C-alpha positions in Angstrom: 0.0 0.0 0.1 1.1 3.6 -0.8 0.8 4.9 2.7 2.7 6.9 5.3 4.1 4.7 8.1 5.4 5.6 11.6 7.0 3.3 13.8 5.9 4.3 17.4 8.5 2.1 19.5 12.1 1.9 18.4 15.2 1.8 20.4 18.7 3.1 19.7 22.1 3.3 21.3 25.7 3.8 20.5 27.0 2.0 23.6 24.7 -0.3 25.7 25.4 0.2 29.4 22.2 -0.9 31.1 20.9 -2.7 34.0 18.5 -5.8 34.6 17.8 -6.7 38.1 20.7 -4.6 39.2 23.2 -6.5 37.1 25.0 -4.9 34.0 23.8 -5.4 30.3 26.6 -4.7 27.8 27.7 -5.9 24.3 29.7 -8.8 23.5 29.8 -8.6 19.9 27.9 -10.2 16.9 24.7 -8.8 18.3 25.1 -10.7 21.6 25.0 -9.1 25.0 25.7 -10.1 28.6 22.3 -9.8 29.9 22.7 -9.9 33.8 24.9 -12.9 33.6 23.2 -14.5 30.8 24.2 -14.4 27.0 21.4 -13.2 24.9 20.9 -12.4 21.2 19.9 -8.8 21.7 20.4 -7.5 18.1 20.5 -8.9 14.6 24.1 -10.6 14.2 25.0 -8.1 11.5 25.2 -5.4 14.3 28.4 -7.1 15.1 30.0 -4.0 16.7 27.3 -3.8 19.4 26.2 -0.3 18.2 22.4 0.1 17.3 22.9 3.2 15.4 20.4 5.7 13.8 22.0 5.2 10.4 21.2 1.5 10.5 17.7 2.1 11.6 17.1 4.7 8.6 18.4 2.1 6.1 15.9 -0.3 7.4 13.1 2.2 7.4 13.9 3.2 3.7 13.7 -0.3 2.6 10.4 -0.9 4.6 9.0 2.5 3.2 8.7 3.7 7.0 8.7 7.4 7.1 9.3 8.2 10.8 10.1 6.5 14.2 9.7 7.5 17.9 12.8 6.6 19.8 11.8 5.3 23.3 14.1 4.1 26.0 14.6 1.2 28.5 16.7 0.7 31.6 18.2 -2.4 30.0 19.9 -0.2 27.4 21.2 2.5 29.8 20.3 6.1 29.4 20.8 7.3 25.8 19.6 10.9 26.0 22.8 12.4 24.6 23.0 9.8 21.8 19.4 10.4 20.8 19.7 14.0 20.7 22.7 13.6 18.3 20.7 11.1 16.2 17.8 13.5 15.7 20.2 16.1 14.7 21.1 14.0 11.6 17.6 13.0 10.8 15.2 15.8 12.3 12.5 14.9 9.9 12.4 11.3 10.5 12.7 10.6 14.3 11.2 11.8 17.5 13.3 11.1 20.7 12.4 10.6 24.3 14.2 11.4 27.5 14.5 8.6 30.1 12.9 9.1 33.5 15.1 7.3 35.9 13.6 7.1 39.3 16.7 5.8 41.0 18.6 9.1 40.3 18.2 12.3 42.5 18.0 14.4 39.3 15.1 13.6 37.2 13.7 15.1 34.0 11.7 17.1 33.7 10.9 18.4 37.1 14.4 19.0 38.3 15.9 20.0 34.8 13.2 21.4 32.7 15.6 23.3 30.5 17.2 20.0 29.4 13.9 18.3 28.8 12.9 21.1 26.4 15.4 19.4 24.0 13.3 16.3 23.7 10.0 15.4 22.1 8.8 13.4 25.0 9.6 11.5 28.2 9.8 7.6 28.6 8.7 6.2 31.9 9.2 2.6 32.5 6.5 2.3 35.1 6.7 -1.5 35.2 10.3 -1.1 36.7 9.7 1.6 39.2 11.0 1.2 42.7 7.8 2.4 43.9 4.9 1.1 41.6 2.5 3.9 42.7 2.4 5.8 39.3 0.0 8.5 41.0 3.1 10.0 42.8 4.6 10.9 39.4 1.8 13.6 39.1 4.3 16.5 39.2 6.3 14.9 36.2 3.1 14.3 34.3 2.2 18.0 35.0 5.6 19.3 33.9 5.5 17.2 30.6 2.0 18.6 29.9 2.9 22.1 30.5 5.9 21.6 28.1 3.4 20.3 25.4 5.4 17.0 25.1 4.1 13.5 25.3 4.9 10.4 27.7 5.6 7.1 26.4 5.0 4.6 29.3 5.3 0.9 29.6 3.0 -0.4 32.4 3.1 -3.3 34.8 1.2 -6.4 33.5 -2.5 -6.4 33.5 -4.5 -3.8 35.7 -1.9 -3.4 38.5 -1.3 0.3 37.4 -4.5 1.2 35.4 -6.3 3.0 38.2 -3.3 5.1 38.6 -2.8 6.0 34.9 -6.6 6.7 34.7 -6.0 9.2 37.5 -3.1 10.8 35.9 -4.9 11.1 32.5 -7.9 13.0 34.2 -5.5 15.3 36.1 -3.5 16.0 32.8 -6.2 16.2 30.0 -3.9 18.1 27.7 -1.1 15.5 28.0 -0.6 13.0 25.2 0.1 9.6 26.7 1.1 6.5 24.7 0.9 3.0 26.5 3.6 0.7 25.0 3.7 -3.0 24.2 -0.1 -3.0 23.3 -0.9 -3.4 27.0 1.4 -6.4 27.3 -1.3 -8.3 25.3 -0.4 -12.0 25.9 -0.7 -11.5 29.7 -3.9 -11.7 31.8 -6.0 -8.4 32.0 -4.3 -6.7 29.1 -7.6 -5.4 28.0 -7.8 -3.0 31.2 -4.7 -1.2 29.7 -6.5 -0.8 26.4 -9.6 0.5 28.0 -7.5 3.4 29.2 -7.5 4.6 25.6 -11.2 5.6 26.0 -9.6 8.7 27.5 -9.2 11.3 24.8 -5.6 12.0 25.5 -4.5 8.3 25.9 -3.3 6.1 22.8 -1.9 2.5 22.5 1.2 1.5 20.5 2.1 -1.9 19.6 5.9 -2.0 20.2 6.9 -5.6 20.7 3.7 -7.3 19.2 5.8 -9.7 17.2 7.9 -10.5 20.3 4.8 -11.2 22.4 3.4 -13.6 19.7 6.9 -14.9 18.7 6.0 -18.7 19.5 3.1 -18.2 16.9 5.5 -16.7 14.3 4.9 -15.0 10.9 2.3 -14.0 9.9 1.2 -13.5 13.4 -2.6 -14.0 13.0 -3.4 -13.9 16.7 -1.6 -10.6 17.0 -3.9 -9.3 14.1 -6.9 -10.8 16.2 -5.7 -8.8 19.2 -5.5 -5.5 17.1 -9.1 -6.2 16.1 -10.2 -6.9 19.8 -8.6 -3.6 20.8 -10.1 -1.7 18.1 -13.5 -3.1 19.4 -12.6 -1.8 22.9 -11.3 1.8 22.2 -11.4 2.2 18.4 -8.9 2.0 15.6 -8.2 5.8 15.8 -6.4 5.1 19.1 -4.1 2.4 18.2 -0.6 2.8 16.6 2.0 0.4 15.1 5.4 -0.2 16.7 8.2 -2.5 16.0 10.3 -2.6 19.2 13.3 -2.6 16.8 16.1 -3.9 17.0 15.3 -6.8 19.5 12.5 -8.1 17.6 14.7 -8.2 14.5 16.7 -11.1 15.7 14.3 -13.6 14.0 12.5 -11.6 11.5 13.4 -8.5 9.3 12.2 -5.0 9.8 10.0 -5.3 6.7 8.3 -8.3 8.0 7.1 -6.3 11.0 5.2 -4.2 8.6 4.3 -6.8 5.9 2.3 -9.1 8.3 -0.2 -6.3 8.7 -0.2 -5.1 5.1 -0.8 -8.7 4.0 -3.6 -9.5 6.3 -7.1 -9.8 5.0 -8.6 -9.3 8.4 -7.8 -5.6 8.4 -9.3 -3.1 5.9 -7.2 -0.8 3.8 -8.5 2.1 5.8 -7.6 0.3 9.1 -4.2 -0.5 7.9 -3.7 3.2 6.8 -4.9 4.4 10.2 -2.9 1.9 12.4 0.3 2.1 10.5 0.7 5.8 10.3 -2.1 8.3 10.4 -2.8 8.0 14.2 0.9 8.4 14.9 1.4 11.4 12.7 -1.2 13.3 14.6 -0.1 12.0 18.1 3.6 12.9 17.7 3.4 15.7 15.4 5.1 14.5 12.2 4.8 16.9 9.3 5.2 17.1 5.6 5.4 13.4 5.1 4.6 11.5 1.9 4.8 7.8 1.1 8.3 6.7 0.4 9.1 5.0 -3.0 9.6 1.2 -3.0 13.2 -0.1 -3.3 13.4 -3.0 -5.8 14.6 -6.2 -4.3 17.2 -8.5 -5.9 15.0 -11.4 -5.3 
């Protein structure tokens, strides 16, 4: 389909220096990492230098005809604020970047450092990893992001553990754009409760990691498409956005496959594909002046 596509959930890093359960995460080469003492294939093996760069992302985006991407963050990668600002300076029309909220540090964006936060497009909160799971206590942070006119990208604890808290925050910050990640952790019990939050005018859902969550089923992920339809029936297709969770999901599939399983599905209408793959995210994140990218002929 000749449509604009936006990836709402992408990761980048120049050097991975993260933590998992208090243990270090760092590159070993050939796409492998030491993941808290266990060797994991974190990236495709062609990322043999451990660097998950914006140039590699743009190359994948061009081939898959993806116009723009939102760069989110995770504790397991370490804080990538500086690299993301550098990456956006190279491709300002293609990517939006988030600052990482780190609850274990004394200085937190944006409350204690609003000038620095102004450099970013949004704030990423890993509420599923917070030392204190009571998300309501982050109301000052949410208010500061709302005042700055930015968005919050949030990965929540499974099921309905934090949904009441986020409902409160959404009501207290009606002008704040909130994107819930990982499609509400769709393969866990009670995931629909997170989707229901998108009934709020300012709350949206993005599908980063959908192919990871349905990995055992594998391509073309029919149950993942069914989940999209179930979410549509809960909150409407106009509140749902596509995300790939690049590059972790690219260890067994290619980036273009993360798009193709949706484009090739006969369960979604052309209008639903257009809305889910790009239109909703263009409006939510504020991408401008985008036209469908031309296809690149494949040697096959």
